Every structure is written in C-alpha cells, then in structure tokens.
C-alpha positions as a Markdown table, in Angstrom:
| # | Residue | x | y | z |
|---|---|---|---|---|
| 1 | Met | -101.8 | -53.3 | -113.2 |
| 2 | Ile | -100.3 | -49.9 | -113.9 |
| 3 | Ala | -103.6 | -48.7 | -115.5 |
| 4 | Arg | -105.3 | -49.3 | -112.2 |
| 5 | Tyr | -103.1 | -46.7 | -110.5 |
| 6 | Ser | -102.8 | -44.2 | -113.3 |
| 7 | Arg | -104.7 | -41.1 | -113.6 |
| 8 | Lys | -108.0 | -41.5 | -115.5 |
| 9 | Glu | -107.2 | -39.1 | -118.3 |
| 10 | Met | -104.0 | -40.9 | -119.3 |
| 11 | Ala | -105.5 | -44.4 | -119.1 |
| 12 | Glu | -108.4 | -43.4 | -121.3 |
| 13 | Leu | -106.2 | -42.2 | -124.1 |
| 14 | Phe | -105.0 | -45.8 | -124.7 |
| 15 | Glu | -108.2 | -47.7 | -124.4 |
| 16 | Asp | -109.5 | -49.5 | -127.5 |
| 17 | Glu | -112.5 | -47.2 | -127.8 |
| 18 | Ala | -110.3 | -44.1 | -127.8 |
| 19 | Arg | -108.0 | -45.6 | -130.4 |
| 20 | Tyr | -110.9 | -46.2 | -132.8 |
| 21 | Arg | -112.3 | -42.8 | -132.1 |
| 22 | Thr | -108.9 | -41.3 | -133.1 |
| 23 | Trp | -108.8 | -43.4 | -136.2 |
| 24 | Leu | -112.3 | -42.0 | -137.1 |
| 25 | Glu | -111.0 | -38.5 | -136.4 |
| 26 | Val | -108.2 | -39.0 | -139.0 |
| 27 | Glu | -110.6 | -40.6 | -141.6 |
| 28 | Leu | -113.0 | -37.7 | -141.2 |
| 29 | Ala | -110.1 | -35.1 | -141.7 |
| 30 | Val | -109.1 | -36.8 | -144.9 |
| 31 | Ala | -112.7 | -37.0 | -146.2 |
| 32 | Gln | -113.2 | -33.3 | -145.3 |
| 33 | Ala | -110.1 | -32.3 | -147.2 |
| 34 | Met | -111.1 | -34.4 | -150.2 |
| 35 | Glu | -114.6 | -32.9 | -150.1 |
| 36 | Arg | -113.1 | -29.3 | -150.2 |
| 37 | Arg | -111.2 | -30.3 | -153.3 |
| 38 | Gly | -114.2 | -31.8 | -155.0 |
| 39 | Asp | -112.8 | -35.3 | -154.9 |
| 40 | Ile | -115.9 | -36.6 | -153.1 |
| 41 | Pro | -119.4 | -35.2 | -153.1 |
| 42 | Arg | -120.3 | -32.3 | -150.8 |
| 43 | Gly | -122.1 | -33.3 | -147.5 |
| 44 | Val | -120.4 | -36.7 | -147.3 |
| 45 | Thr | -118.2 | -35.8 | -144.3 |
| 46 | Ala | -121.1 | -34.3 | -142.3 |
| 47 | Arg | -123.3 | -37.4 | -142.9 |
| 48 | Ile | -120.5 | -39.7 | -141.9 |
| 49 | Arg | -119.7 | -37.7 | -138.8 |
| 50 | Glu | -123.4 | -37.8 | -137.8 |
| 51 | Arg | -124.0 | -41.5 | -138.4 |
| 52 | Ala | -120.7 | -43.1 | -137.5 |
| 53 | Arg | -120.7 | -45.1 | -134.3 |
| 54 | Ile | -117.8 | -47.0 | -132.7 |
| 55 | Asp | -118.4 | -50.4 | -131.3 |
| 56 | Ala | -115.2 | -51.9 | -130.0 |
| 57 | Val | -116.8 | -55.2 | -129.3 |
| 58 | Arg | -118.1 | -55.6 | -132.8 |
| 59 | Ile | -114.6 | -54.6 | -134.2 |
| 60 | Asp | -113.1 | -57.4 | -132.1 |
| 61 | Glu | -115.6 | -59.8 | -133.4 |
| 62 | Leu | -114.8 | -58.9 | -137.0 |
| 63 | Glu | -111.1 | -59.0 | -136.4 |
| 64 | Leu | -111.4 | -62.6 | -135.3 |
| 65 | Thr | -112.3 | -63.5 | -138.9 |
| 66 | Leu | -110.6 | -60.7 | -140.9 |
| 67 | Arg | -107.3 | -60.9 | -138.9 |
| 68 | His | -106.8 | -57.2 | -139.7 |
| 69 | Asp | -107.7 | -54.5 | -137.2 |
| 70 | Val | -108.0 | -51.6 | -139.7 |
| 71 | Ile | -110.3 | -53.5 | -142.0 |
| 72 | Ala | -112.3 | -54.6 | -139.1 |
| 73 | Phe | -112.6 | -51.0 | -138.0 |
| 74 | Leu | -113.6 | -49.8 | -141.4 |
| 75 | Thr | -116.1 | -52.6 | -141.8 |
| 76 | Gln | -117.8 | -51.8 | -138.4 |
| 77 | Val | -117.9 | -48.0 | -139.2 |
| 78 | Gly | -119.3 | -48.9 | -142.6 |
| 79 | Glu | -122.1 | -50.8 | -141.0 |
| 80 | Thr | -123.3 | -47.7 | -139.2 |
| 81 | Val | -122.6 | -45.1 | -142.0 |
| 82 | Gly | -124.1 | -46.9 | -144.9 |
| 83 | Pro | -123.2 | -46.2 | -148.6 |
| 84 | Asp | -121.1 | -43.1 | -147.7 |
| 85 | Ala | -118.6 | -45.4 | -146.2 |
| 86 | Arg | -117.2 | -45.9 | -149.7 |
| 87 | His | -115.6 | -42.5 | -149.4 |
| 88 | Leu | -113.5 | -43.4 | -146.4 |
| 89 | His | -109.9 | -44.5 | -146.6 |
| 90 | Leu | -109.6 | -43.5 | -150.2 |
| 91 | Gly | -106.0 | -43.7 | -151.4 |
| 92 | Met | -104.8 | -44.6 | -147.9 |
| 93 | Thr | -102.9 | -47.6 | -146.6 |
| 94 | Ser | -103.3 | -48.8 | -143.1 |
| 95 | Ser | -100.2 | -47.1 | -141.7 |
| 96 | Asp | -101.4 | -43.8 | -143.0 |
| 97 | Leu | -104.3 | -44.1 | -140.6 |
| 98 | Val | -102.6 | -45.9 | -137.8 |
| 99 | Asp | -99.4 | -43.8 | -137.6 |
| 100 | Thr | -101.2 | -40.5 | -138.0 |
| 101 | Ala | -103.7 | -41.4 | -135.3 |
| 102 | Leu | -100.9 | -42.7 | -133.1 |
| 103 | Ala | -99.2 | -39.3 | -133.4 |
| 104 | Leu | -102.3 | -37.6 | -132.1 |
| 105 | Thr | -102.5 | -40.0 | -129.1 |
| 106 | Leu | -98.9 | -39.6 | -128.2 |
| 107 | Thr | -98.9 | -35.8 | -128.4 |
| 108 | Arg | -102.0 | -35.7 | -126.2 |
| 109 | Ala | -100.3 | -38.1 | -123.8 |
| 110 | Ala | -97.2 | -36.0 | -123.8 |
| 111 | Asp | -99.3 | -32.9 | -123.0 |
| 112 | Leu | -101.0 | -34.7 | -120.0 |
| 113 | Leu | -97.6 | -35.9 | -118.7 |
| 114 | Ser | -96.1 | -32.5 | -119.0 |
| 115 | Lys | -98.9 | -31.0 | -116.9 |
| 116 | Glu | -98.3 | -33.5 | -114.2 |
| 117 | Leu | -94.6 | -32.9 | -114.4 |
| 118 | Asp | -95.2 | -29.2 | -114.0 |
| 119 | Ala | -97.2 | -29.9 | -110.9 |
| 120 | Leu | -94.4 | -32.0 | -109.5 |
| 121 | Arg | -91.8 | -29.3 | -110.2 |
| 122 | Glu | -94.0 | -26.7 | -108.4 |
| 123 | Thr | -94.2 | -29.0 | -105.4 |
| 124 | Val | -90.4 | -29.4 | -105.4 |
| 125 | Arg | -89.8 | -25.7 | -105.9 |
| 126 | Gly | -92.0 | -24.9 | -102.8 |
| 127 | Leu | -90.1 | -27.4 | -100.7 |
| 128 | Ala | -86.7 | -26.1 | -101.9 |
| 129 | Leu | -87.7 | -22.5 | -100.8 |
| 130 | Arg | -89.0 | -23.8 | -97.5 |
| 131 | Tyr | -85.8 | -25.6 | -96.6 |
| 132 | Lys | -83.4 | -23.3 | -98.3 |
| 133 | Glu | -81.7 | -22.5 | -95.0 |
| 134 | Thr | -82.0 | -25.9 | -93.4 |
| 135 | Pro | -78.5 | -27.3 | -92.8 |
| 136 | Met | -77.7 | -30.9 | -93.2 |
| 137 | Val | -74.6 | -33.0 | -94.1 |
| 138 | Gly | -73.8 | -33.6 | -97.7 |
| 139 | Arg | -72.6 | -37.1 | -98.5 |
| 140 | Thr | -70.3 | -38.4 | -101.2 |
| 141 | His | -69.9 | -42.2 | -101.6 |
| 142 | Gly | -72.5 | -42.4 | -98.8 |
| 143 | Ile | -69.9 | -40.8 | -96.4 |
| 144 | His | -70.3 | -37.5 | -94.7 |
| 145 | Ala | -68.6 | -34.8 | -96.8 |
| 146 | Glu | -69.4 | -31.1 | -96.1 |
| 147 | Pro | -72.5 | -29.2 | -94.9 |
| 148 | Ile | -75.2 | -28.3 | -97.5 |
| 149 | Thr | -78.9 | -27.4 | -97.0 |
| 150 | Phe | -81.8 | -29.6 | -97.6 |
| 151 | Gly | -83.3 | -26.9 | -99.9 |
| 152 | Leu | -80.2 | -27.1 | -102.1 |
| 153 | Lys | -80.7 | -30.8 | -102.5 |
| 154 | Leu | -84.3 | -30.1 | -103.6 |
| 155 | Leu | -83.2 | -27.3 | -105.9 |
| 156 | Val | -81.0 | -29.8 | -107.8 |
| 157 | Trp | -84.1 | -32.0 | -108.3 |
| 158 | Tyr | -86.2 | -29.1 | -109.5 |
| 159 | Glu | -83.6 | -28.1 | -112.1 |
| 160 | Glu | -83.2 | -31.7 | -113.3 |
| 161 | Leu | -87.0 | -32.1 | -113.7 |
| 162 | Gly | -86.9 | -29.0 | -115.7 |
| 163 | Arg | -84.6 | -30.7 | -118.2 |
| 164 | Ala | -86.9 | -33.7 | -118.2 |
| 165 | Arg | -89.8 | -31.3 | -119.1 |
| 166 | Thr | -87.7 | -29.7 | -121.9 |
| 167 | Arg | -86.7 | -33.2 | -123.2 |
| 168 | Ile | -90.3 | -34.4 | -123.3 |
| 169 | Gly | -91.3 | -31.2 | -125.1 |
| 170 | Arg | -88.6 | -31.8 | -127.8 |
| 171 | Ala | -89.7 | -35.4 | -128.2 |
| 172 | Arg | -93.4 | -34.3 | -128.5 |
| 173 | Glu | -92.4 | -32.0 | -131.3 |
| 174 | Ser | -90.6 | -34.9 | -133.0 |
| 175 | Ile | -93.5 | -37.3 | -132.7 |
| 176 | Ser | -96.1 | -34.7 | -133.9 |
| 177 | Val | -95.9 | -36.0 | -137.5 |
| 178 | Gly | -98.3 | -38.1 | -139.6 |
| 179 | Lys | -98.3 | -39.4 | -143.2 |
| 180 | Leu | -100.7 | -40.0 | -146.0 |
| 181 | Ser | -98.0 | -41.0 | -148.5 |
| 182 | Gly | -99.2 | -44.5 | -149.1 |
| 183 | Ala | -97.8 | -48.0 | -149.2 |
| 184 | Val | -94.1 | -47.1 | -149.8 |
| 185 | Gly | -94.1 | -43.3 | -149.1 |
| 186 | Thr | -94.4 | -42.1 | -152.7 |
| 187 | Leu | -97.6 | -40.1 | -152.4 |
| 188 | Ala | -98.8 | -42.0 | -155.4 |
| 189 | His | -102.5 | -41.8 | -154.6 |
| 190 | Leu | -102.9 | -38.7 | -152.5 |
| 191 | Ser | -101.3 | -35.4 | -153.3 |
| 192 | Pro | -98.7 | -33.7 | -151.0 |
| 193 | Glu | -101.0 | -30.7 | -150.8 |
| 194 | Leu | -103.9 | -32.8 | -149.5 |
| 195 | Glu | -101.5 | -34.5 | -147.0 |
| 196 | Glu | -100.3 | -31.1 | -145.7 |
| 197 | Asp | -103.9 | -29.8 | -145.4 |
| 198 | Val | -105.1 | -32.9 | -143.5 |
| 199 | Leu | -102.2 | -32.9 | -141.1 |
| 200 | Arg | -102.4 | -29.2 | -140.5 |
| 201 | Ala | -106.1 | -29.6 | -139.6 |
| 202 | Leu | -105.1 | -32.3 | -137.1 |
| 203 | Gly | -102.3 | -30.2 | -135.6 |
| 204 | Leu | -99.6 | -32.3 | -137.0 |
| 205 | Lys | -96.8 | -32.0 | -139.6 |
| 206 | Pro | -96.1 | -34.3 | -142.5 |
| 207 | Glu | -93.2 | -36.8 | -142.2 |
| 208 | Pro | -90.9 | -35.1 | -144.7 |
| 209 | Ala | -89.8 | -38.4 | -146.2 |
| 210 | Ala | -91.6 | -41.5 | -145.2 |
| 211 | Thr | -91.7 | -45.2 | -146.1 |
| 212 | Gln | -95.0 | -47.0 | -145.4 |
| 213 | Val | -94.6 | -45.8 | -141.8 |
| 214 | Val | -93.5 | -42.8 | -139.8 |
| 215 | Gln | -89.9 | -43.5 | -139.0 |
| 216 | Arg | -89.4 | -45.1 | -135.6 |
| 217 | Asp | -86.4 | -43.1 | -134.5 |
| 218 | Arg | -89.1 | -40.6 | -133.5 |
| 219 | His | -90.8 | -43.0 | -131.1 |
| 220 | Ala | -87.4 | -44.1 | -129.8 |
| 221 | Glu | -86.6 | -40.5 | -128.9 |
| 222 | Leu | -89.9 | -40.2 | -127.1 |
| 223 | Leu | -89.5 | -43.3 | -125.0 |
| 224 | Ser | -85.9 | -42.4 | -124.3 |
| 225 | Ala | -87.1 | -39.1 | -122.9 |
| 226 | Leu | -89.6 | -41.0 | -120.7 |
| 227 | Ala | -86.9 | -43.4 | -119.5 |
| 228 | Ile | -84.7 | -40.4 | -118.5 |
| 229 | Leu | -87.6 | -38.9 | -116.6 |
| 230 | Gly | -88.0 | -42.2 | -114.9 |
| 231 | Ala | -84.3 | -42.3 | -114.0 |
| 232 | Ser | -84.6 | -38.8 | -112.4 |
| 233 | Leu | -87.7 | -39.9 | -110.5 |
| 234 | Glu | -85.8 | -42.9 | -109.3 |
| 235 | Lys | -83.0 | -40.7 | -108.2 |
| 236 | Ile | -85.4 | -38.8 | -106.0 |
| 237 | Ala | -86.9 | -42.0 | -104.6 |
| 238 | Val | -83.5 | -43.5 | -103.9 |
| 239 | Glu | -82.5 | -40.4 | -102.0 |
| 240 | Ile | -85.6 | -40.5 | -99.8 |
| 241 | Arg | -85.1 | -44.2 | -99.2 |
| 242 | His | -81.6 | -43.5 | -97.9 |
| 243 | Leu | -82.8 | -40.5 | -95.8 |
| 244 | Gln | -85.5 | -42.7 | -94.3 |
| 245 | Arg | -83.1 | -45.4 | -93.1 |
| 246 | Thr | -83.4 | -45.8 | -89.3 |
| 247 | Glu | -79.8 | -44.7 | -88.7 |
| 248 | Val | -80.3 | -41.5 | -90.7 |
| 249 | Leu | -84.1 | -40.6 | -90.5 |
| 250 | Glu | -83.7 | -37.1 | -91.9 |
| 251 | Ala | -86.8 | -37.4 | -94.1 |
| 252 | Glu | -89.5 | -39.9 | -94.5 |
| 253 | Glu | -92.2 | -40.6 | -97.1 |
| 254 | Pro | -95.8 | -40.2 | -95.8 |
| 255 | Phe | -97.3 | -43.0 | -93.7 |
| 256 | Arg | -101.1 | -42.8 | -93.7 |
| 257 | Glu | -103.3 | -43.5 | -90.7 |
| 258 | Gly | -104.3 | -47.1 | -90.7 |
| 259 | Gln | -101.4 | -48.1 | -93.0 |
| 260 | Lys | -99.4 | -51.1 | -92.0 |
| 261 | Gly | -95.7 | -51.6 | -92.9 |
| 262 | Ser | -95.2 | -55.3 | -92.2 |
| 263 | Ser | -97.3 | -58.4 | -91.6 |
| 264 | Ser | -95.1 | -59.5 | -88.8 |
| 265 | Met | -93.5 | -56.3 | -87.3 |
| 266 | Pro | -96.0 | -53.7 | -86.2 |
| 267 | His | -93.4 | -51.0 | -85.8 |
| 268 | Lys | -92.3 | -50.9 | -89.5 |
| 269 | Arg | -92.7 | -47.7 | -91.6 |
| 270 | Asn | -91.2 | -48.8 | -94.9 |
| 271 | Pro | -90.5 | -46.5 | -98.0 |
| 272 | Val | -92.7 | -48.6 | -100.2 |
| 273 | Arg | -93.9 | -45.9 | -102.5 |
| 274 | Cys | -90.3 | -44.8 | -103.3 |
| 275 | Glu | -89.3 | -48.4 | -103.7 |
| 276 | Arg | -92.2 | -48.8 | -106.2 |
| 277 | Ile | -90.9 | -45.8 | -108.2 |
| 278 | Ser | -87.4 | -47.3 | -108.2 |
| 279 | Gly | -88.8 | -50.6 | -109.6 |
| 280 | Leu | -90.9 | -49.1 | -112.3 |
| 281 | Ala | -88.1 | -47.0 | -113.6 |
| 282 | Arg | -86.5 | -50.3 | -114.7 |
| 283 | Leu | -89.5 | -51.0 | -116.9 |
| 284 | Leu | -89.2 | -47.6 | -118.6 |
| 285 | Arg | -85.6 | -48.2 | -119.4 |
| 286 | Ala | -86.5 | -51.6 | -120.8 |
| 287 | His | -89.3 | -50.1 | -123.0 |
| 288 | Ala | -86.9 | -47.5 | -124.3 |
| 289 | His | -84.5 | -50.3 | -125.3 |
| 290 | Ala | -87.4 | -52.0 | -127.2 |
| 291 | Ala | -88.2 | -48.7 | -129.0 |
| 292 | Leu | -84.6 | -48.5 | -130.2 |
| 293 | Glu | -84.9 | -52.1 | -131.5 |
| 294 | Asn | -88.0 | -50.9 | -133.5 |
| 295 | Val | -86.0 | -48.4 | -135.6 |
| 296 | Ala | -84.5 | -50.9 | -138.0 |
| 297 | Leu | -87.4 | -52.3 | -140.1 |
| 298 | Trp | -87.0 | -54.2 | -143.3 |
| 299 | His | -86.9 | -52.0 | -146.4 |
| 300 | Glu | -90.0 | -49.8 | -146.6 |
| 301 | Arg | -91.6 | -51.5 | -143.6 |
| 302 | Asp | -92.2 | -54.7 | -141.8 |
| 303 | Ile | -94.6 | -55.3 | -138.9 |
| 304 | Ser | -92.1 | -56.3 | -136.2 |
| 305 | His | -92.5 | -53.0 | -134.5 |
| 306 | Ser | -96.3 | -53.1 | -134.2 |
| 307 | Ser | -96.8 | -55.8 | -131.6 |
| 308 | Val | -94.0 | -54.2 | -129.5 |
| 309 | Glu | -95.6 | -50.8 | -129.6 |
| 310 | Arg | -99.0 | -52.1 | -128.5 |
| 311 | Val | -97.2 | -52.8 | -125.2 |
| 312 | Ile | -94.5 | -50.3 | -124.8 |
| 313 | Leu | -96.2 | -47.0 | -125.9 |
| 314 | Pro | -99.2 | -47.2 | -123.5 |
| 315 | Asp | -97.2 | -48.8 | -120.8 |
| 316 | Ser | -94.5 | -46.2 | -120.9 |
| 317 | Phe | -96.9 | -43.3 | -120.6 |
| 318 | Leu | -99.0 | -45.0 | -117.9 |
| 319 | Leu | -95.8 | -45.8 | -116.0 |
| 320 | Ala | -94.3 | -42.3 | -116.4 |
| 321 | Asp | -97.6 | -40.6 | -115.5 |
| 322 | Phe | -98.1 | -42.8 | -112.4 |
| 323 | Met | -94.5 | -42.4 | -111.2 |
| 324 | Thr | -94.6 | -38.6 | -111.7 |
| 325 | Ser | -97.9 | -38.4 | -109.7 |
| 326 | Glu | -96.6 | -40.7 | -107.1 |
| 327 | Thr | -93.5 | -38.7 | -106.6 |
| 328 | Arg | -95.5 | -35.5 | -106.3 |
| 329 | Glu | -97.7 | -37.1 | -103.6 |
| 330 | Val | -94.7 | -38.4 | -101.7 |
| 331 | Leu | -93.0 | -35.0 | -101.7 |
| 332 | Ala | -96.2 | -33.1 | -100.9 |
| 333 | Gly | -96.6 | -35.2 | -97.7 |
| 334 | Leu | -92.8 | -35.7 | -97.0 |
| 335 | His | -91.9 | -35.7 | -93.3 |
| 336 | Val | -88.7 | -33.6 | -92.8 |
| 337 | Tyr | -86.7 | -33.7 | -89.6 |
| 338 | Pro | -84.4 | -30.6 | -89.4 |
| 339 | Asp | -83.3 | -31.5 | -85.8 |
| 340 | Arg | -82.1 | -34.9 | -86.9 |
| 341 | Met | -80.3 | -33.3 | -89.9 |
| 342 | Leu | -78.5 | -31.0 | -87.4 |
| 343 | Gln | -77.7 | -33.9 | -85.1 |
| 344 | Asn | -76.3 | -36.0 | -88.0 |
| 345 | Leu | -74.2 | -33.0 | -89.2 |
| 346 | Gly | -72.3 | -33.2 | -85.9 |
| 347 | Leu | -72.1 | -37.0 | -85.9 |
| 348 | Thr | -68.5 | -37.1 | -87.0 |
| 349 | Arg | -67.5 | -34.5 | -84.4 |
| 350 | Gly | -66.1 | -31.9 | -86.7 |
| 351 | Leu | -64.6 | -34.0 | -89.5 |
| 352 | Val | -66.8 | -32.4 | -92.2 |
| 353 | Tyr | -64.9 | -29.1 | -91.6 |
| 354 | Ser | -61.5 | -30.6 | -92.6 |
| 355 | Gln | -61.2 | -28.8 | -95.9 |
| 356 | Arg | -61.9 | -25.5 | -94.3 |
| 357 | Val | -59.0 | -26.1 | -91.9 |
| 358 | Leu | -56.8 | -27.3 | -94.7 |
| 359 | Leu | -57.4 | -24.1 | -96.7 |
| 360 | Ala | -56.8 | -21.9 | -93.6 |
| 361 | Leu | -53.5 | -23.6 | -92.9 |
| 362 | Thr | -52.3 | -23.1 | -96.5 |
| 363 | Thr | -52.9 | -19.3 | -96.2 |
| 364 | Thr | -50.4 | -19.2 | -93.4 |
| 365 | Gly | -47.6 | -20.3 | -95.6 |
| 366 | Leu | -47.7 | -24.1 | -95.2 |
| 367 | Ser | -47.6 | -26.1 | -98.4 |
| 368 | Arg | -50.8 | -28.0 | -99.3 |
| 369 | Glu | -49.0 | -31.3 | -98.6 |
| 370 | Glu | -47.9 | -30.1 | -95.1 |
| 371 | Ala | -51.3 | -28.8 | -94.3 |
| 372 | Tyr | -53.0 | -31.9 | -95.6 |
| 373 | Ala | -50.8 | -34.2 | -93.5 |
| 374 | Val | -51.5 | -32.3 | -90.3 |
| 375 | Val | -55.3 | -32.3 | -90.8 |
| 376 | Gln | -55.5 | -35.8 | -92.0 |
| 377 | Arg | -53.4 | -37.1 | -89.0 |
| 378 | His | -55.8 | -35.5 | -86.5 |
| 379 | Ala | -58.9 | -36.6 | -88.6 |
| 380 | Met | -57.8 | -40.2 | -88.6 |
| 381 | Glu | -57.4 | -40.1 | -84.8 |
| 382 | Ala | -60.7 | -38.4 | -84.4 |
| 383 | Trp | -62.4 | -41.3 | -86.4 |
| 384 | Lys | -61.2 | -43.6 | -83.7 |
| 385 | Gly | -62.7 | -41.7 | -80.8 |
| 386 | Gly | -61.5 | -39.4 | -78.1 |
| 387 | Pro | -61.3 | -35.6 | -78.6 |
| 388 | Asp | -63.1 | -34.2 | -81.6 |
| 389 | Leu | -61.2 | -32.7 | -84.6 |
| 390 | Lys | -61.3 | -29.1 | -83.4 |
| 391 | Thr | -60.0 | -30.0 | -79.9 |
| 392 | Arg | -57.2 | -32.0 | -81.4 |
| 393 | Leu | -56.2 | -29.2 | -83.7 |
| 394 | Ala | -56.3 | -26.6 | -81.0 |
| 395 | Ala | -54.0 | -28.7 | -78.8 |
| 396 | Asp | -51.4 | -29.1 | -81.7 |
| 397 | Pro | -48.6 | -26.5 | -81.1 |
| 398 | Asp | -47.8 | -26.5 | -84.8 |
| 399 | Val | -51.4 | -25.5 | -85.6 |
| 400 | Ala | -51.6 | -23.0 | -82.7 |
| 401 | Arg | -48.4 | -21.4 | -83.9 |
| 402 | Val | -49.9 | -20.4 | -87.3 |
| 403 | Leu | -53.7 | -20.1 | -86.6 |
| 404 | Lys | -55.2 | -18.0 | -83.9 |
| 405 | Arg | -58.0 | -19.7 | -81.8 |
| 406 | Glu | -60.7 | -17.5 | -83.4 |
| 407 | Glu | -59.4 | -18.4 | -86.8 |
| 408 | Leu | -59.6 | -22.0 | -86.0 |
| 409 | Glu | -63.1 | -21.6 | -84.5 |
| 410 | Ala | -64.2 | -19.9 | -87.8 |
| 411 | Cys | -63.2 | -23.0 | -89.7 |
| 412 | Phe | -66.0 | -25.0 | -87.9 |
| 413 | Asp | -68.8 | -22.6 | -88.7 |
| 414 | Pro | -71.4 | -24.4 | -91.0 |
| 415 | Lys | -72.7 | -21.1 | -92.4 |
| 416 | His | -69.4 | -20.6 | -94.3 |
| 417 | Phe | -70.3 | -23.7 | -96.4 |
| 418 | Thr | -73.8 | -22.5 | -97.3 |
| 419 | Arg | -73.1 | -18.8 | -97.7 |
| 420 | Asn | -73.6 | -18.9 | -101.4 |
| 421 | Val | -76.8 | -21.0 | -101.4 |
| 422 | Asn | -78.9 | -17.9 | -102.0 |
| 423 | Gln | -77.0 | -17.1 | -105.1 |
| 424 | Ile | -77.4 | -20.6 | -106.4 |
| 425 | Phe | -81.2 | -20.2 | -105.8 |
| 426 | Asp | -81.1 | -16.9 | -107.6 |
| 427 | Arg | -79.4 | -18.5 | -110.6 |
| 428 | Val | -82.1 | -21.2 | -110.9 |
| 429 | Leu | -85.3 | -19.4 | -109.8 |
| 430 | Gly | -84.5 | -15.7 | -110.1 |
| 431 | Ala | -83.8 | -13.2 | -107.3 |
| 432 | Ser | -87.4 | -12.0 | -107.1 |
| 433 | Val | -88.7 | -15.5 | -106.5 |
| 434 | Val | -86.1 | -16.3 | -103.9 |
| 435 | Ala | -86.7 | -13.1 | -102.1 |
| 436 | Ser | -90.5 | -13.6 | -102.0 |
| 437 | Gly | -90.1 | -17.3 | -101.1 |
C-alpha cells in the first residue's frame, strides 16, 4: 500500500527489475577489474554490457525450479550473453553480489530521502521566520504555561529535523560498504586489491573485516536513523493534531475542496494526514527493532536476516519517504490562526504570567516561599472564576505595598517572555538569515 503513495523515484529503487540491474552493475564492475588485471580476456566486459538483458519474469520462472535467486539471475543473464557469461561471478559468493548491490541501493535511497528531508526543512524554516513574532501560549503537560511564539515552536522542529538529516548522513556512510571476500570473509579467491578497486569504482568502501556478509549492525544503524526521523515527524503530526482540536483550533492541516471528513457528519475536518503519519511511525520503530534482531547471525552467516530485510528495508525507506513528503505538504498548506492563538493566550485570564509576578515580588525583599504563596493563593482563586489574576493582585494590600501599579502591569506584558526569541533564531539560523527573513 505504501508504495502506491510513495514518490516514484524511491519506489523504483526497490522494484525487482531495479534490484537485478544493480546486481548486473556489480557483476560488470568485477569483470571490468578482472579484465584490467588480465584475469579474463579483453573485450569481455564490453560484450557482456552490450548483450546482457534483464528479464524479471524469466528470473522468477527459473527461481521456481532452482530455488535460488542469484543462480536464477545468473542463468537468465547467461541466456542473453552467451559464452562470455562464464566470466561472470568468478570467485564470488552470492552475498558478495547481494550485499554489495544492496549497499548501492541503500545509499541511493538515503540520498533521495535526504533531498526530501532538505525540502521539508526549508518549508519549516520559512514558516518559522513567517511566524517568528506570532504570540501563542506554551503548554506543558497539556496545560497553559507561559507565552511563546508559533515561530519558535517551528524553529524547534527545524533544528530537530537537522539532527535527523545528520543522523541519516552518518548511517549512509556506515552502510556504504560492500564485500568480495567470499564464503567466510577470507578473500581466498579474489585479492584485497581487486576488492578495493571494484568497490571504489562503485563508490563504496570494503567491509574492513567481513564474514560471508556485510555486518548487520550497519543496517540496524540505518533503520534506527529512519525510525528516529519517523518519531520526529510523528512529533510534528501530534502537535498539529492537538492544535487542530475544536477547543484549541490554532492551526489546522489543509482540507482540500471536495474533501469529506466523515461519512455521517458533513461538518467534520479531521487531521487524517497527521494521524496517518503518527500511525506509520509505529511501523518504522517496529522495522528498526527487526533490524536489531538481524545483527546476531550464526557463526559466519545464516540466512535468517534475508527474509526480514526483503520486507523491512524497502518498507522503511518507502515509509520514511512518504511520511517526509506528507509532512512537507501538510506544513506547506497549514492553516494558521494567529487571532485564535492570541485569544487562547488570554484564556486563563493572566495566570500564564504568574512566574513574572513571583520574580518581581522576590526582588522587593520577599522570600521565594512568601512570594510563591501570595501568587499561588490568588492564582488558585482566579482558576475558580471572578476577577482575573492581575485584578486580584492589584487589590491585595501586601502586593500593593511592595509593587507599584506600573511594575505589576509590566509583569503581564507578553513581550517580556518572547524578548529573546530573535537571539534564539540567530543561534539556529544565523543573524543574516533572521534579519532578511
């Protein structure tokens, strides 16, 4: 199902036809290196490259009998190449081919995902600058806390997505290794120099010490990076879902013309896209767990990881790619309601300014405990109704005795709470970007 929603480039990387083309790419790189060394006749690689054809249907037919995908692939390619096919796969075991080709696919997938993540970050950055000065209430435990700006909330997302980008880049580097070291990793049949030459030509590095396979901690690191990205995307989606609640309605995911929110209630505008992102993040975490289970193989290799990877590797990239693209589209079309943010900021009738009053009272000589008790007493009464917090404090003779009216008024200025937001933006984006934004 996910492939149906994913971007075409990512989905194509994991199709059977693409997998066999990548296998052929590796086989040709090995043949070319052997030809340069005089291990096989000159001109062989060029003839194979010209004649070789991939027929995924035929490979599937052969595999039904052979019960071995690599042998089925080599047999089908041999049918199109002719006698020169005897020069393919010399000195190699299946995992030399499969793991090296898999590294190519995964690095290409990581590059595609990184580009989509860059586009998402750019969208978030633009929104952060646009709403840098837009006041809203900050919430802790779901309860009104103190004023922030909507732009600052977005800036936090931008910075976190930057860490996700870095994490994926590190994992890409870790996964960019192949091997031609044979059945138990001893390089008994192909030389270290040939392995290095082939992998360099493919843009990869050799696994420094391999068994029959590239070690699976590398793949676990990659899928863990994708799972963490998914968790960050879910964090954004959950926040939008909360902000879209009817009682809050400070922001809302796009609702297209002609879209329907409910089969029974025509008024509904549900955050379905954000809910979908939240749900798919669970799959990414599950796939990362499966990748961790794949690290411990028997001795120099068993095959328990293979069937798992056929599901979790393509699925994880298709999921991450779709979720990143979906988040970008949601944010690009996000409905933001600054007036409602301002309205909600005043919903508790001044309670969000309690710490400012507390600090002002302590500067007059009151102990923190005394000041806290005064402010909390009035705050608890204000929760119940009646006069707002500022009115209650102004009427308290103990407060009036130590705080002038203008000093008390200053405690309820929301700009005090956001006065350093520009510096936070400077720290993340740089002063020149913030100034131009």
